[in-house]
N, CA, C and O atoms as a DFTB+ gen file, in Angstrom:
792 C
 N C O
     1  1     125.382     104.519      54.552
     2  2     126.788     104.160      53.918
     3  2     126.894     105.794      53.040
     4  3     125.801     106.291      52.768
     5  1     127.764     106.340      52.749
     6  2     128.484     107.018      52.068
     7  2     129.602     106.500      51.199
     8  3     130.305     105.508      51.391
     9  1     129.628     107.343      50.229
    10  2     130.701     107.023      49.030
    11  2     131.289     108.086      48.207
    12  3     130.744     108.482      47.177
    13  1     132.773     108.708      48.807
    14  2     133.355     109.913      48.397
    15  2     134.576     108.922      47.434
    16  3     135.314     107.957      47.637
    17  1     134.157     110.055      46.066
    18  2     135.050     109.370      45.103
    19  2     135.959     110.389      45.338
    20  3     135.768     111.503      45.825
    21  1     137.329     109.681      44.788
    22  2     138.904     110.872      44.798
    23  2     139.167     110.466      43.547
    24  3     139.683     109.359      43.697
    25  1     139.113     110.731      42.304
    26  2     139.780     110.771      41.079
    27  2     141.299     110.736      40.984
    28  3     141.924     111.305      41.879
    29  1     141.977     110.122      39.984
    30  2     143.449     109.488      39.974
    31  2     144.203     111.271      39.513
    32  3     143.862     112.114      38.684
    33  1     145.080     111.226      40.310
    34  2     146.018     112.157      39.709
    35  2     146.089     112.702      37.842
    36  3     146.420     112.010      36.879
    37  1     145.605     114.283      37.868
    38  2     145.621     114.101      36.266
    39  2     147.255     113.653      35.333
    40  3     146.989     113.245      34.203
    41  1     148.522     113.672      35.588
    42  2     149.162     113.762      35.260
    43  2     149.268     111.758      35.158
    44  3     150.000     111.371      34.247
    45  1     148.748     110.884      35.824
    46  2     148.900     110.060      36.129
    47  2     147.555     109.682      34.728
    48  3     147.515     109.139      33.624
    49  1     147.011     110.095      35.293
    50  2     145.481     110.312      33.936
    51  2     146.131     110.103      32.665
    52  3     146.128     108.964      32.199
    53  1     146.663     111.003      32.069
    54  2     147.320     111.767      30.735
    55  2     148.647     110.500      30.370
    56  3     149.007     110.514      29.193
    57  1     149.220     109.651      31.115
    58  2     150.154     109.066      30.902
    59  2     149.368     107.796      30.977
    60  3     150.156     107.129      30.307
    61  1     148.801     107.292      31.158
    62  2     147.979     105.977      30.764
    63  2     147.213     106.585      29.390
    64  3     147.357     106.003      28.315
    65  1     146.789     107.209      29.450
    66  2     145.966     107.508      27.680
    67  2     146.724     107.549      26.524
    68  3     146.431     107.315      25.351
    69  1     148.336     108.082      27.373
    70  2     148.829     107.978      26.249
    71  2     149.546     106.785      25.860
    72  3     149.900     106.600      24.695
    73  1     149.732     106.108      26.639
    74  2     150.252     104.499      26.843
    75  2     148.908     103.621      26.215
    76  3     149.153     102.640      25.512
    77  1     148.039     103.857      26.385
    78  2     146.613     103.096      26.029
    79  2     146.462     103.720      23.953
    80  3     145.653     103.261      23.147
    81  1     147.337     104.624      23.720
    82  2     146.459     105.338      22.548
    83  2     147.998     104.312      21.773
    84  3     147.688     104.085      20.603
    85  1     149.193     103.797      22.037
    86  2     150.177     102.843      21.594
    87  2     149.474     101.403      21.885
    88  3     150.299     100.490      21.855
    89  1     148.587     101.127      22.068
    90  2     148.096     100.120      23.007
    91  2     146.893      98.759      21.555
    92  3     147.052      99.292      20.456
    93  1     146.417      98.088      21.458
    94  2     145.892      97.685      21.533
    95  2     145.002      96.846      22.762
    96  3     144.507      95.762      22.453
    97  1     144.819      97.372      24.135
    98  2     144.332      97.226      25.249
    99  2     143.882      98.169      25.466
   100  3     144.554      99.200      25.490
   101  1     142.632      98.147      25.692
   102  2     141.410      99.667      26.084
   103  2     142.147      99.876      27.312
   104  3     142.795      99.110      28.026
   105  1     141.846     101.274      27.380
   106  2     142.564     101.540      28.594
   107  2     141.175     101.494      29.510
   108  3     140.107     101.777      28.967
   109  1     141.228     101.101      31.022
   110  2     140.462     101.430      32.028
   111  2     140.147     102.256      33.375
   112  3     140.356     101.770      34.486
   113  1     139.675     103.428      33.194
   114  2     139.587     104.234      34.297
   115  2     139.694     103.513      35.592
   116  3     139.067     102.493      35.877
   117  1     140.656     104.215      36.450
   118  2     140.995     103.614      38.024
   119  2     140.583     104.593      38.792
   120  3     141.143     105.627      38.429
   121  1     139.588     104.845      40.038
   122  2     140.289     106.052      41.074
   123  2     140.018     105.290      42.328
   124  3     139.227     104.359      42.178
   125  1     140.233     105.372      42.874
   126  2     139.980     104.828      44.175
   127  2     138.314     105.992      44.987
   128  3     138.025     107.152      44.694
   129  1     137.739     105.232      45.794
   130  2     136.247     105.665      46.515
   131  2     136.579     104.993      47.926
   132  3     136.819     103.789      48.020
   133  1     136.574     105.813      48.949
   134  2     136.346     105.940      50.211
   135  2     134.752     105.802      50.684
   136  3     133.782     106.551      50.563
   137  1     134.903     104.771      51.153
   138  2     133.225     103.972      52.111
   139  2     133.296     104.288      53.358
   140  3     134.371     104.163      53.944
   141  1     132.367     104.677      53.895
   142  2     131.879     105.050      55.252
   143  2     131.067     104.037      55.670
   144  3     129.918     103.760      55.325
   145  1     131.660     103.619      56.304
   146  2     130.395     102.002      57.074
   147  2     130.101     102.079      58.764
   148  3     130.817     101.532      59.603
   149  1     128.896     102.875      59.056
   150  2     128.944     102.931      60.331
   151  2     128.268     101.211      61.216
   152  3     127.267     100.521      61.021
   153  1     129.237     101.128      62.012
   154  2     128.498     100.131      63.116
   155  2     127.740     100.277      64.479
   156  3     127.820     101.276      65.194
   157  1     127.049      99.246      64.733
   158  2     126.468      99.292      66.081
   159  2     127.142     100.050      66.935
   160  3     128.336      99.852      67.164
   161  1     126.229     101.297      67.673
   162  2     126.457     101.827      68.777
   163  2     126.492     101.136      69.947
   164  3     125.782     100.144      70.113
   165  1     127.525     101.707      71.098
   166  2     127.314     101.244      72.566
   167  2     126.871     102.284      73.405
   168  3     126.861     103.502      73.229
   169  1     126.509     101.586      74.345
   170  2     125.945     102.603      76.110
   171  2     126.872     102.929      76.543
   172  3     127.475     103.106      75.485
   173  1     127.850     103.288      77.592
   174  2     128.138     102.751      78.949
   175  2     126.881     103.613      80.114
   176  3     126.504     104.731      79.761
   177  1     126.272     102.976      81.538
   178  2     125.273     104.003      82.139
   179  2     126.299     103.783      82.995
   180  3     126.810     102.736      83.392
   181  1     126.715     105.893      83.411
   182  2     127.433     105.802      84.313
   183  2     126.724     105.557      85.821
   184  3     127.258     105.582      86.930
   185  1     125.882     105.410      85.597
   186  2     126.017     105.221      87.184
   187  2     125.853     103.204      87.387
   188  3     126.521     102.793      88.336
   189  1     125.488     102.685      87.022
   190  2     126.300     101.174      86.541
   191  2     127.833     101.349      86.718
   192  3     128.419     100.595      87.496
   193  1     128.654     102.506      85.892
   194  2     130.165     102.019      86.125
   195  2     130.172     102.828      88.133
   196  3     130.283     102.017      89.053
   197  1     130.114     103.523      88.285
   198  2     130.597     104.186      89.315
   199  2     129.672     104.043      90.577
   200  3     129.836     104.735      91.582
   201  1     128.275     102.694      90.398
   202  2     127.869     102.718      91.405
   203  2     127.496     103.170      92.707
   204  3     127.683     102.517      93.733
   205  1     126.840     104.560      92.634
   206  2     126.303     105.537      93.464
   207  2     125.909     106.425      92.791
   208  3     126.736     106.567      91.891
   209  1     124.872     107.347      92.654
   210  2     124.581     108.202      92.211
   211  2     125.204     109.670      92.805
   212  3     124.882     110.739      92.286
   213  1     126.120     109.586      93.940
   214  2     126.926     110.539      94.293
   215  2     128.469     110.005      94.083
   216  3     129.068     108.953      94.310
   217  1     128.835     111.469      93.449
   218  2     130.100     111.098      92.761
   219  2     131.553     111.837      93.806
   220  3     132.022     112.677      93.038
   221  1     132.294     111.872      94.967
   222  2     132.930     112.779      95.208
   223  2     134.259     113.030      94.378
   224  3     134.599     112.065      93.694
   225  1     135.079     114.161      94.314
   226  2     135.952     114.562      93.296
   227  2     136.944     113.709      93.558
   228  3     137.134     113.433      94.742
   229  1     137.689     113.176      92.662
   230  2     138.903     112.598      92.707
   231  2     138.623     111.135      92.602
   232  3     139.559     110.377      92.858
   233  1     137.278     110.548      92.205
   234  2     136.633     109.053      91.908
   235  2     136.568     108.671      90.566
   236  3     136.223     109.527      89.751
   237  1     136.847     107.501      90.175
   238  2     137.432     106.241      89.329
   239  2     136.497     105.520      88.986
   240  3     136.034     104.705      89.783
   241  1     136.121     105.624      88.020
   242  2     135.641     104.121      87.616
   243  2     136.055     103.452      86.475
   244  3     136.492     104.110      85.531
   245  1     135.983     102.226      86.416
   246  2     136.223     101.503      84.955
   247  2     135.302     101.848      83.936
   248  3     134.222     101.565      84.454
   249  1     135.048     102.331      82.690
   250  2     133.622     102.682      81.971
   251  2     134.333     101.323      80.506
   252  3     135.117     101.447      79.564
   253  1     133.748     100.493      80.903
   254  2     133.804      99.535      79.671
   255  2     132.712      98.472      78.928
   256  3     131.597      98.389      79.442
   257  1     132.893      97.982      78.207
   258  2     131.558      97.089      77.910
   259  2     132.635      95.878      77.373
   260  3     133.629      95.830      76.648
   261  1     131.948      95.081      78.053
   262  2     132.428      93.138      77.606
   263  2     132.581      92.990      76.040
   264  3     131.732      93.514      75.319
   265  1     133.561      92.344      75.536
   266  2     133.581      91.508      74.364
   267  2     132.878      90.833      73.359
   268  3     132.475      89.671      73.428
   269  1     132.742      91.634      72.396
   270  2     131.085      90.938      71.840
   271  2     131.508      90.803      70.992
   272  3     132.658      91.201      70.805
   273  1     130.692      90.079      69.900
   274  2     130.880      89.610      68.369
   275  2     130.368      90.539      67.610
   276  3     129.231      90.866      67.950
   277  1     131.053      91.404      66.165
   278  2     130.259      91.844      65.359
   279  2     129.952      91.312      63.994
   280  3     130.936      91.180      63.265
   281  1     128.790      90.981      63.500
   282  2     129.259      89.907      62.144
   283  2     129.089      91.262      61.426
   284  3     128.556      92.368      61.511
   285  1     130.110      90.246      60.442
   286  2     130.298      90.583      58.951
   287  2     129.134      90.744      58.262
   288  3     128.886      89.714      57.635
   289  1     128.046      91.871      58.058
   290  2     126.905      91.314      57.296
   291  2     127.432      91.212      55.972
   292  3     128.606      91.578      55.932
   293  1     126.919      90.804      54.768
   294  2     126.764      90.677      53.202
   295  2     127.319      92.168      52.562
   296  3     128.142      92.224      51.648
   297  1     126.782      93.219      53.144
   298  2     127.171      94.900      51.991
   299  2     128.479      94.727      52.949
   300  3     129.460      94.493      52.242
   301  1     128.792      94.767      54.297
   302  2     129.895      94.797      54.609
   303  2     131.063      94.492      54.451
   304  3     132.054      95.216      54.552
   305  1     130.954      92.717      54.034
   306  2     131.659      91.871      53.663
   307  2     131.652      91.985      52.596
   308  3     132.643      91.353      52.232
   309  1     131.194      92.380      51.769
   310  2     130.877      92.422      50.125
   311  2     132.564      93.864      49.938
   312  3     133.630      93.776      49.328
   313  1     132.092      94.733      50.616
   314  2     133.296      95.844      50.336
   315  2     134.199      95.569      51.180
   316  3     134.834      96.620      51.091
   317  1     134.860      94.843      52.086
   318  2     136.151      94.156      52.497
   319  2     136.496      93.490      51.849
   320  3     137.704      93.337      51.668
   321  1     135.397      92.672      51.098
   322  2     136.310      91.574      49.748
   323  2     137.105      91.688      48.966
   324  3     138.054      90.984      48.619
   325  1     136.476      93.215      48.458
   326  2     136.950      94.060      47.016
   327  2     138.786      94.667      47.547
   328  3     139.356      94.411      48.608
   329  1     139.199      95.323      46.621
   330  2     140.077      95.672      46.480
   331  2     140.874      97.334      47.074
   332  3     141.108      98.455      46.622
   333  1     141.083      96.409      48.576
   334  2     140.761      97.283      50.000
   335  2     142.326      97.783      49.768
   336  3     143.231      97.015      49.441
   337  1     142.443      98.830      49.934
   338  2     143.763      99.561      49.624
   339  2     144.286     100.403      50.533
   340  3     145.480     100.692      50.459
   341  1     143.393     100.981      51.633
   342  2     143.891     100.989      53.108
   343  2     141.927     101.183      53.866
   344  3     140.801     101.252      53.375
   345  1     142.557     101.197      55.324
   346  2     141.146     101.241      56.061
   347  2     141.560     102.393      57.448
   348  3     142.657     102.933      57.585
   349  1     140.479     102.547      58.280
   350  2     140.637     103.583      59.724
   351  2     139.739     102.815      60.112
   352  3     139.187     101.904      59.495
   353  1     139.597     103.148      61.056
   354  2     138.839     103.028      62.285
   355  2     138.051     104.188      62.773
   356  3     138.940     104.851      63.307
   357  1     136.994     104.829      62.924
   358  2     136.858     106.270      63.705
   359  2     135.751     105.858      64.801
   360  3     134.553     105.642      64.621
   361  1     136.633     105.804      66.192
   362  2     135.463     106.084      67.369
   363  2     135.241     107.514      67.806
   364  3     136.053     108.426      67.964
   365  1     134.132     107.478      67.937
   366  2     133.216     109.012      68.469
   367  2     132.776     108.384      70.434
   368  3     132.447     107.262      70.820
   369  1     132.879     109.066      70.851
   370  2     132.394     109.472      72.045
   371  2     131.800     110.742      72.486
   372  3     131.984     111.957      72.421
   373  1     130.889     109.743      73.032
   374  2     129.696     111.238      73.725
   375  2     129.232     111.229      75.159
   376  3     128.596     110.309      75.672
   377  1     129.537     112.125      75.640
   378  2     129.589     111.899      77.257
   379  2     128.496     113.069      77.805
   380  3     128.935     114.172      77.481
   381  1     127.306     113.175      78.479
   382  2     126.656     113.945      79.415
   383  2     127.505     114.515      80.266
   384  3     127.302     115.729      80.241
   385  1     128.393     114.222      81.038
   386  2     128.768     114.920      82.597
   387  2     130.147     115.343      82.546
   388  3     130.770     115.016      81.536
   389  1     130.750     116.014      83.444
   390  2     131.490     116.253      83.257
   391  2     133.123     115.325      83.999
   392  3     133.857     115.531      84.966
   393  1     133.064     114.280      82.874
   394  2     134.101     113.377      83.878
   395  2     135.349     113.156      82.774
   396  3     135.213     113.279      81.557
   397  1     136.051     112.956      83.165
   398  2     137.987     113.125      82.327
   399  2     138.207     111.634      82.182
   400  3     137.444     110.828      82.714
   401  1     138.824     111.421      81.756
   402  2     139.572     109.619      81.300
   403  2     140.243     109.241      80.014
   404  3     140.641     110.080      79.207
   405  1     140.375     107.688      79.824
   406  2     141.284     107.452      78.845
   407  2     140.364     106.367      78.602
   408  3     139.787     105.754      79.501
   409  1     140.229     106.125      77.271
   410  2     139.420     104.739      76.400
   411  2     140.374     103.728      75.570
   412  3     141.041     104.252      74.679
   413  1     140.477     102.655      75.725
   414  2     140.697     101.739      74.275
   415  2     139.565     100.697      74.019
   416  3     138.929     100.022      74.828
   417  1     139.489     100.775      72.431
   418  2     138.995     100.180      71.503
   419  2     139.461      99.027      70.715
   420  3     140.093      99.293      69.692
   421  1     139.313      98.119      70.936
   422  2     139.814      96.550      70.451
   423  2     138.867      95.839      69.437
   424  3     137.798      95.343      69.791
   425  1     139.455      95.813      67.795
   426  2     138.998      94.791      67.005
   427  2     139.949      93.923      67.012
   428  3     141.173      94.056      67.021
   429  1     139.196      92.913      67.005
   430  2     140.026      91.335      67.034
   431  2     139.340      91.075      65.996
   432  3     138.445      91.738      65.472
   433  1     140.235      89.078      65.415
   434  2     139.437      88.130      65.190
   435  2     138.439      87.259      65.820
   436  3     137.445      86.629      65.460
   437  1     139.130      87.481      66.957
   438  2     138.946      86.098      68.109
   439  2     138.794      86.819      69.374
   440  3     139.316      87.933      69.366
   441  1     138.078      86.388      70.711
   442  2     138.102      86.789      71.701
   443  2     139.228      87.119      72.829
   444  3     139.299      87.924      73.757
   445  1     140.170      85.991      72.239
   446  2     141.476      85.687      72.987
   447  2     142.491      87.043      72.840
   448  3     143.102      87.700      73.683
   449  1     142.355      87.160      71.089
   450  2     143.096      88.086      70.951
   451  2     142.685      89.499      71.124
   452  3     143.463      90.330      70.656
   453  1     141.472      89.987      71.781
   454  2     141.475      91.331      72.386
   455  2     142.414      91.407      73.759
   456  3     142.263      92.525      74.252
   457  1     143.013      90.876      74.270
   458  2     143.784      91.081      75.070
   459  2     145.233      90.269      75.049
   460  3     146.139      90.667      75.782
   461  1     145.362      89.483      74.460
   462  2     146.925      88.773      74.073
   463  2     147.692      89.450      73.323
   464  3     148.489      88.814      72.633
   465  1     147.682      90.599      73.257
   466  2     148.447      91.323      71.746
   467  2     148.945      90.948      70.413
   468  3     149.956      91.382      69.860
   469  1     148.108      90.089      69.974
   470  2     147.721      89.819      68.939
   471  2     147.767      90.757      67.756
   472  3     146.851      91.454      67.319
   473  1     149.650      90.581      67.097
   474  2     149.465      92.031      65.856
   475  2     148.511      91.958      64.875
   476  3     148.991      92.404      63.833
   477  1     147.522      91.643      64.753
   478  2     146.278      92.110      63.429
   479  2     145.398      92.689      64.239
   480  3     144.330      93.087      63.775
   481  1     145.744      92.851      65.765
   482  2     144.254      93.669      66.527
   483  2     144.460      94.274      66.319
   484  3     145.625      94.498      65.989
   485  1     142.880      95.738      66.296
   486  2     143.066      96.935      65.959
   487  2     143.219      98.048      67.193
   488  3     142.210      98.037      67.899
   489  1     144.235      99.011      67.631
   490  2     144.070      99.839      68.534
   491  2     143.431     100.822      68.356
   492  3     143.612     101.391      67.280
   493  1     142.262     101.515      69.499
   494  2     142.044     103.104      68.595
   495  2     142.245     103.263      70.209
   496  3     141.262     103.492      70.914
   497  1     143.009     103.187      70.536
   498  2     142.887     104.585      71.751
   499  2     141.947     105.945      71.847
   500  3     141.509     106.450      70.814
   501  1     141.695     106.442      73.003
   502  2     141.239     107.940      73.565
   503  2     141.621     108.504      74.130
   504  3     142.621     108.027      74.667
   505  1     141.259     109.946      74.550
   506  2     141.466     110.600      75.976
   507  2     140.487     111.249      75.352
   508  3     140.175     111.260      74.161
   509  1     139.698     112.191      76.967
   510  2     138.685     113.078      76.987
   511  2     138.862     114.226      77.726
   512  3     140.084     114.112      77.822
   513  1     138.683     114.971      78.166
   514  2     138.672     115.876      79.234
   515  2     137.287     116.018      79.174
   516  3     136.483     115.859      78.255
   517  1     137.153     116.415      80.569
   518  2     135.866     117.016      81.743
   519  2     134.747     117.733      80.596
   520  3     133.569     117.403      80.466
   521  1     135.371     118.648      79.932
   522  2     134.830     119.248      79.697
   523  2     134.506     119.203      78.206
   524  3     133.716     119.898      77.568
   525  1     135.206     118.343      77.859
   526  2     134.721     117.841      76.342
   527  2     132.698     117.238      76.656
   528  3     132.023     116.875      77.619
   529  1     132.515     117.436      75.357
   530  2     131.193     116.293      75.195
   531  2     130.887     115.509      73.980
   532  3     129.837     114.875      73.884
   533  1     131.924     115.545      72.907
   534  2     132.154     114.746      72.041
   535  2     133.904     115.082      71.401
   536  3     134.441     116.029      70.828
   537  1     134.378     113.625      71.920
   538  2     134.982     113.361      70.808
   539  2     135.593     112.293      70.301
   540  3     135.316     111.206      70.806
   541  1     136.814     112.365      68.904
   542  2     136.637     112.128      67.913
   543  2     138.086     111.619      67.638
   544  3     139.077     112.336      67.499
   545  1     138.033     110.125      67.580
   546  2     139.290     109.515      67.319
   547  2     139.186     108.349      66.428
   548  3     138.379     107.424      66.508
   549  1     140.882     108.676      64.873
   550  2     140.610     108.102      63.749
   551  2     141.615     107.287      64.140
   552  3     142.255     107.777      65.070
   553  1     142.020     106.154      63.756
   554  2     142.914     105.853      63.832
   555  2     143.435     104.299      62.355
   556  3     142.704     103.309      62.361
   557  1     144.277     104.324      61.621
   558  2     144.491     103.880      60.240
   559  2     145.207     102.131      60.658
   560  3     146.318     101.908      61.139
   561  1     144.403     101.367      60.373
   562  2     144.619     100.127      60.058
   563  2     146.233      99.749      59.528
   564  3     146.518     100.398      58.522
   565  1     147.171      98.971      59.930
   566  2     147.813      98.550      60.250
   567  2     147.556      97.364      58.525
   568  3     146.400      97.215      58.129
   569  1     148.598      96.754      57.827
   570  2     149.049      95.975      56.257
   571  2     148.330      94.540      57.332
   572  3     147.599      93.780      56.697
   573  1     148.503      94.248      58.646
   574  2     148.143      92.529      59.104
   575  2     147.121      93.384      59.626
   576  3     146.216      92.790      59.041
   577  1     146.340      94.558      60.428
   578  2     144.771      94.464      60.466
   579  2     144.085      94.377      58.999
   580  3     143.125      93.673      58.685
   581  1     144.623      95.031      58.399
   582  2     143.667      94.975      56.463
   583  2     143.493      93.480      56.146
   584  3     142.448      93.116      55.608
   585  1     144.554      92.505      56.479
   586  2     144.570      91.161      55.943
   587  2     143.219      90.582      57.059
   588  3     142.219      89.976      56.676
   589  1     143.406      90.807      57.893
   590  2     142.811      90.087      59.200
   591  2     141.183      90.678      58.834
   592  3     140.268      90.021      59.331
   593  1     140.903      91.584      58.201
   594  2     139.661      92.359      57.825
   595  2     138.790      91.362      57.380
   596  3     137.729      90.856      57.749
   597  1     140.345      91.141      55.603
   598  2     139.738      90.581      54.462
   599  2     139.709      89.200      54.904
   600  3     138.760      88.699      54.301
   601  1     140.214      88.378      55.593
   602  2     140.250      87.564      56.054
   603  2     138.406      86.668      56.310
   604  3     137.776      85.721      55.839
   605  1     138.247      87.696      57.294
   606  2     136.729      87.679      58.245
   607  2     136.212      87.515      57.244
   608  3     135.685      86.440      56.953
   609  1     136.242      88.982      56.131
   610  2     135.064      88.842      55.372
   611  2     135.174      88.190      54.662
   612  3     134.098      88.268      54.070
   613  1     136.080      87.064      53.894
   614  2     136.003      86.342      52.885
   615  2     135.063      85.101      53.783
   616  3     133.992      84.624      53.406
   617  1     135.615      84.848      54.725
   618  2     135.048      83.649      55.743
   619  2     133.480      84.105      56.188
   620  3     132.973      83.448      57.097
   621  1     132.630      85.289      55.540
   622  2     131.208      85.829      56.325
   623  2     131.555      85.473      58.058
   624  3     130.621      85.032      58.728
   625  1     132.381      85.602      58.458
   626  2     132.533      85.373      60.327
   627  2     132.483      86.934      61.110
   628  3     132.601      87.973      60.461
   629  1     132.351      86.917      62.125
   630  2     132.211      87.906      63.243
   631  2     134.232      88.450      63.468
   632  3     135.269      87.789      63.411
   633  1     133.974      89.776      63.697
   634  2     134.862      90.217      64.668
   635  2     135.020      90.494      66.031
   636  3     134.096      91.261      66.299
   637  1     135.440      90.366      66.669
   638  2     135.267      90.693      68.557
   639  2     135.584      92.198      68.391
   640  3     136.249      92.691      67.480
   641  1     134.939      92.908      69.524
   642  2     134.938      94.333      69.292
   643  2     134.941      94.713      71.301
   644  3     134.019      94.343      72.027
   645  1     135.821      95.266      71.664
   646  2     135.517      95.422      73.186
   647  2     136.480      96.890      73.118
   648  3     137.231      97.275      72.222
   649  1     136.014      97.737      74.874
   650  2     136.150      98.778      74.725
   651  2     136.336      98.642      76.327
   652  3     135.459      98.412      77.159
   653  1     137.769      98.853      76.535
   654  2     138.697      99.201      77.903
   655  2     138.855     100.348      78.121
   656  3     139.301     100.921      77.127
   657  1     138.620     101.344      79.429
   658  2     139.144     101.904      79.876
   659  2     138.533     102.601      81.073
   660  3     137.455     102.100      81.391
   661  1     139.056     103.970      82.084
   662  2     138.512     104.702      82.960
   663  2     138.144     105.896      82.953
   664  3     138.666     106.722      82.204
   665  1     137.371     106.127      83.621
   666  2     136.725     107.774      83.748
   667  2     137.039     108.143      85.768
   668  3     136.958     107.587      86.864
   669  1     137.406     109.429      85.139
   670  2     137.548     110.142      86.814
   671  2     136.916     111.500      87.037
   672  3     137.122     112.576      86.477
   673  1     136.291     111.237      87.773
   674  2     135.290     112.823      88.217
   675  2     136.414     113.576      88.605
   676  3     137.096     113.027      89.470
   677  1     136.911     114.980      88.107
   678  2     137.843     115.367      88.601
   679  2     137.817     116.584      89.954
   680  3     138.671     117.021      90.725
   681  1     136.268     116.836      89.725
   682  2     135.423     117.988      91.001
   683  2     135.706     119.307      90.281
   684  3     136.225     119.155      89.175
   685  1     135.558     120.135      90.531
   686  2     135.036     120.434      92.019
   687  2     133.461     119.901      93.091
   688  3     132.410     119.713      92.478
   689  1     133.493     119.713      94.633
   690  2     132.556     119.139      94.608
   691  2     132.182     117.975      94.661
   692  3     133.065     117.161      94.930
   693  1     130.697     117.412      94.423
   694  2     130.387     116.315      93.976
   695  2     129.719     116.663      92.658
   696  3     129.304     117.685      92.113
   697  1     129.812     115.101      92.329
   698  2     128.887     115.314      91.101
   699  2     127.638     113.634      91.270
   700  3     127.673     112.445      91.585
   701  1     126.616     114.805      90.750
   702  2     125.205     113.636      90.540
   703  2     124.889     113.245      89.580
   704  3     124.461     113.877      88.614
   705  1     125.123     111.646      89.747
   706  2     124.752     111.425      88.044
   707  2     123.373     110.884      88.127
   708  3     122.831     110.826      89.232
   709  1     122.812     110.519      87.159
   710  2     121.244     110.372      87.023
   711  2     121.445     108.720      86.412
   712  3     122.504     108.095      86.358
   713  1     120.008     108.235      85.963
   714  2     120.221     107.272      85.787
   715  2     120.093     107.236      83.757
   716  3     120.240     106.247      83.038
   717  1     119.845     108.381      83.417
   718  2     120.113     108.945      82.015
   719  2     121.446     109.533      81.204
   720  3     121.635     109.978      80.072
   721  1     122.503     109.234      82.715
   722  2     124.164     109.663      82.598
   723  2     124.437     108.703      81.398
   724  3     123.878     107.607      81.454
   725  1     125.115     108.939      80.471
   726  2     125.799     108.435      79.724
   727  2     126.613     108.381      79.390
   728  3     127.069     109.521      79.301
   729  1     127.719     107.202      78.843
   730  2     128.837     107.378      77.598
   731  2     128.278     107.031      75.943
   732  3     127.543     106.043      75.936
   733  1     128.407     107.411      75.105
   734  2     127.877     106.533      73.610
   735  2     129.113     106.390      73.340
   736  3     130.089     106.953      73.835
   737  1     129.041     105.605      72.523
   738  2     130.307     105.076      71.465
   739  2     129.694     104.237      70.317
   740  3     129.138     103.152      70.151
   741  1     130.073     105.266      69.650
   742  2     129.908     105.171      67.824
   743  2     131.590     104.865      67.281
   744  3     132.610     105.507      67.534
   745  1     131.370     103.473      66.344
   746  2     132.149     102.860      65.720
   747  2     131.969     102.768      64.260
   748  3     131.374     101.834      63.721
   749  1     132.658     104.061      63.448
   750  2     132.682     103.436      61.691
   751  2     133.851     103.153      61.284
   752  3     134.795     103.773      61.776
   753  1     134.125     101.978      60.116
   754  2     134.870     101.729      59.687
   755  2     134.765     102.787      57.981
   756  3     133.804     102.870      57.216
   757  1     135.835     103.299      57.896
   758  2     136.256     104.057      56.690
   759  2     137.322     103.526      56.127
   760  3     138.468     103.515      56.576
   761  1     136.686     102.815      54.524
   762  2     137.332     102.290      54.161
   763  2     137.951     102.298      52.386
   764  3     137.005     102.010      51.653
   765  1     138.837     102.470      51.838
   766  2     139.464     102.815      51.115
   767  2     139.505     101.994      49.521
   768  3     140.656     101.834      49.117
   769  1     138.760     101.637      48.889
   770  2     138.783     100.598      47.840
   771  2     138.672     101.018      46.439
   772  3     137.632     101.321      45.854
   773  1     139.799     101.004      45.996
   774  2     140.182     100.659      44.159
   775  2     139.173     100.385      43.163
   776  3     138.744      99.235      43.065
   777  1     139.020     100.710      42.897
   778  2     137.625     100.842      41.336
   779  2     138.473     101.339      39.688
   780  3     139.329     102.068      39.187
   781  1     137.441     100.291      39.416
   782  2     138.341     100.123      38.136
   783  2     136.826      99.890      37.029
   784  3     135.953      99.165      37.506
   785  1     136.582     100.455      35.712
   786  2     135.361     100.445      34.955
   787  2     135.496      99.284      34.312
   788  3     134.746      99.312      33.336
   789  1     136.153      98.152      34.384
   790  2     136.790      97.556      33.951
   791  2     135.890      95.867      34.151
   792  3     136.403      94.838      33.712
């Protein structure tokens, strides 16, 4: 977990200092801190997805993993229960063969909400070219999504995560897939927390 502190603007600090000088209430410095929280990784075995080691040009396959719960442990839950100003989800995809396609990651409060268009569900789309070996996609979490994260954290409950996508071998010729060829999926939460010394 990495912490990056972002100091408040100097003008704002000076204004607050001036106000504190005229008041009996002591001034409590405030700033925002960015917390980088890595979540468990996944791997999609391409031999399982394409179901053949020899893939002709133009062949497509689903490259998805099933819906699964992600427990909000004590450390993640403690972060989300604080003064959560904003948050983003960062999806990182790595691959070992020349396939292209699109994926979408869904994070929801329940298994049904992964597919029913619930407004609190967080959606992170991604596209990748055949020449890419690593692609990152970061998506800001909506206010509805922030409320959902905090509600689940306060209840010490799970989130549900699923990736659904499609990959294509564009050619030329044929692609030979081995048992070790895969798409790696990494997910991280970047949460901005309001911090005060009070």
